[in-house]
C-alpha positions, 0 to 999 in steps of 0.5 A: 716385893715392894710395890710401885712408888705411886698409887694408881689414883695418884698416877692418874692425877699426875699424868698431865701435871705441869712438872715433868718430874711429876709426870715422869713418876706417874707415866713410868709407873701407872701400868705397874700400879694398875697391875699391882691392884689386880695382883698381876705381873706384867705383861698381862693381856687386857689387864685394864679390863680387869680394873674399874679404872682401866679405861681411864688408864688406857686413855691417860697413857694413850694421850701421853704417847701422842701429846706429852711434850717430852718424847722420853715420857711418851716412850715410858707411856708406850711401854705402859700400854704394852704391859697392859696388853690392850690390842687397841694400843697397836696403832699408837705403839707402831706410831712410836716405833716409827717416830721420825727425826734425829736426837737422843729423845726421839731415838729413845721414843723409838726404842720404847716403841719396840719394847712396848710392842714386844710387851704387847705381843708377849701378853698375847701369847696365851691361848686366847690371843695367840692368833694375833701374834702375826699382826702384833709382831709385824711392826717388829719384823718391818723394823728390821729394815728401819733407817734407824739403827737403834730400831733394827737392834731392838726389833731383832731381840724383841722378835726372838723374845716373842717368837723364839725360833720362828723369828730366825728367818726375818733376822737371818735375812736382815743380817747380810744387809746390815752395815752398822757393826753394833746392829750386826752384833745384835742380829748375831746375838739374836740368832744365837738364841735360836735352838736349831738354826737352818743351814742358810743361817749357819752359812751367814753366821760362819761368814761373820765368824771367819772374818778377821776384819770384824770385831771379836764381840761380833764374831763371838756372837756369830760363833755362839750361833754356830754352837747352837748348830753344833758347828765346829767352825765356832771353835777358833773364835771360842778359843780366841775368846778364852783370852778375853776376860769378859767373854771367857766364861761364855766361851767355856760354856759354848765349848762345853755345848759343842762337846765331842764335836769340838776340835781337840786343839782347844784342849791345851787352852782349857788345861791352861785355865784349869791349872792357872793360879790366877783364874777364879776357881769357878772359871776353872770349874767351867774349864773342867766342865768343857774338858769333861764334855770334850775329853771325859777321861781327863775332865771328869776327874777334875770335876771330882777334885773340885767337888771336894773344895771347901768353897760352897760356890765351887761345889755349887758350880760343879753340881751345875756342871754335872747337871749340864753334862747330863742334860746335854748327853741326854739330848745327844 
């Protein structure tokens, strides 16, 4: 794998260069350059402490977050601080997240603040620093009530990235209050990554999935959350999504996850995909996989047929489907 496009020494030298393109390269890649020299991946807890020039790197990035003339470069510097996992960076990263003002550059700085905080929290998840997670993720939870939609959107995904199922309560509480359709979709997508949503969360997702006045992408995200709860109310939206080329394969996976709990009225749509001459063969395998989960006597022979395909991609898709069936069956 190729290393960063700049050395650490050059990044430190160029961090305050008059030319913003030179500073861009330095600030965007300074953390990567340090991590490469200590042979570590990002994010890494207290990475700067492992390098003789680590203190200089933290100082350069912190100064750039606060003082660089470009909010965009301030954002890149913030992400670098988060990747290096230094807890003393928390105030400056929180400041980036809470940037006030309108415009694309300031919006970008706020988004970078959320990303940086998520990196910092992810770095802290090792045993030595896990106790700090509530402190490090508190700004992200507060960000769900930010007046800026891009912050609310980023914070929802970041909380699930770091906390997993423990992020459910804060995100589910924010969902009924959200009026921005893109953020509402992001909240639903975040909740869809929760393994076992609570009954209260399921009710909120069901209300969105069943609202025909809401766009399909958002209803589909809510339906994926219902699928995690094995709720058959996800099926009408998943069936509708089968007619959407961009959503179809994910809908097939979700119907397979529902398995025996899916209503039998989805079977004709699945058969139609399997029998279609126009659908990609791997998509047809996914439809057979869903059939095998919902109606095994019908779907399993179809998988056997596809397993004899001359196409390696099709045979691999069948192998993946069989492995998924075994995993889901074991969980059930």
